[in-house]
N, C-alpha and C positions, 0 to 999 in steps of 0.2 A: 502495500500500500505507500509506503514511505515513496521508493521509486517511482509510483505513480504520480503521486502529488512533485516529486521534485522536477521528473520530465517532464508536465503542463505546463508546471513553472518557468521552466526554462524557456520552453516556445513561446511563451506569452496565449495560450489558449487557454490559460487557468488564472484565475484571478487570487491573489491572495486574500483572502477579507478574512476578517474574522471568525466565520461561520466555517468557514475550510477549515482553518489550523484548528480551531475546537473540535474540530470531526477527527482531525490527524492525532490531536491529543488525547482523545480521548480511544480512538482505536491505537494509540500508543501505551497506554494505562500498566497493560500487561507485562509489556518487555522492558518500561523504565520498573517497574517497581520490583522487579529479580535485583537492578540493580541496585536500588536502595535495601536491599535485604541488609547490607551492614553500614551501620550511622557510624562509623569512624571521619575524621575529619578529612581526609584526604579525598573519600567521595562530596562530603559537603561542601571542599572546595572546590572540586572540580565541575559540581551543577549550578553552586553562582555564577565559577568563572563562563559559563556556556552558559546562562542567561543575560549574561552584562555582555557576552559578547554578541549576543544572538539581538538583544534589544538595541544596541549601539550602530550594529549593519545594520540594522533595519534603517535607522536616520541616514544611513551614508549612500545604501545602495536604495538608488526607488527607481522603478519601473514605470515611463508613461506621467510621472508627477503623483504616481500613487505614494502617500505619507502617511507615517505610520498613526500621528496626529492629525485627524483632520481641522482644516481651519476654513473659513470663509475667505472665499476671493474677493469675494465686497462689501466690505466690513459698514456701507450702508446702513444695514439690516441691524448691526450691533446698537448705533445711533439712535435708529427708531425705538428699537425698545426701553433705551435708555430714556427717552422722553417722555414715555408712554407714564403715569402716573398708576397706580395700581388702587382701582377702587372696584368694589364688587356689584357697584350699581351701572357699570357700564360697560359696552358690548366693544367686541371687536370684528371690523369686518374688512378682510386682506383682499384685497387683487392680486391676482398671479404675476407674480414679478420674477417667476425662475424658481425652480423646484427648492434649491437648498436657501435661497434667502425667504419665500413664503413659510416655508416649514419653520424655519430656524427663529422668524416673529412670532408664530402661534404658540411653538414650544415654550421659549424663553421670555416670553409677556406676562405669565402665571394667571392668565387668565381660565377660567374653567374653561372646558372646552364645548361647554355647550352655550356659552354666552360668545362663542369665535364663528364665525361665517369665512371660509376660504374657496375663494375664486380658482377653476380649474381653467387648464388652457389644453387645445390640441384639436385636431382637425373639427371630431362629430361634437364635444365639450361645448354644453350650453349652461349657462348661469340660470341657477333657479331665485328669480327676480320674488318670488315667495317666500323662501326663504329669510332673503335680503331685509325685505318689507317686515318679517314676522321680526324681525333682530333691533330693527326701527322702531314698533308700536312695543315690541316688550321692555324696551329701558329708554329711561329720559336721555342718556347721554350714551358716550360711546367715540370710540377713533376710529378713520378711516384710513388705510393703508394703500394708496390708489397708484395706477401708473398715468401716464400722461397720455390724455387723448386713450384711454381702452373704453370699451363700451360700461364698463362697471361704474368709470369714472362718469359718464356721459349719462347714467341712466342716475345718477345721485346727485347731479348738480342738479335737478331739476325737481328732486326730491327731499332734501335738505340744506338748510344754512349752518356751514362751518366755515370755522377759522385755521388756517394755517396755521399747522405747530412749527414743524421743520420741511426742510427741502433737500435732496439730495440729488443731482442729476434730474434724470425723467420720473423719480418715486416721492409721493410727497404723503407729510402726515398730517390728517385733519384732525381736528376733536369740534366732535357736534352735542350741540343740544339742541332740545324741545322747544 
């Protein structure tokens, strides 16, 4: 199994993601357990040095920009999250601004999932305007993270009066109140 993992990762047809590494570790446990039968200082030193070398090399050797610690390419999303005031009486409506940023804002905003509306994007994706209206009707105020000239921005501009909190590139954070 280990040879299959190594061959596919070397040719680039196998992504080195957490769940693949987790599978490798679980399948290797019976073989590793035999190695740790003796708890000598030398065995522990070897295991520690192997773990450190593996971690250090994962930072040095990257294939196609895959990093061991994920980072946001565009830091604007973190700026918007910091600008939002945490309040339980508010809703959050997020226009699709990319897979990474849309879900980062939703997760890091600390709003309850039921108070968040996420817009989707794709060829056949359609915005469920009934859900958007429900978020507006059920709350007295909230935040909008909208992409410039998007369908959702055009729709909400006719329904709400809002104040610009901050703007970065083509994404704007609005605060609305009834």
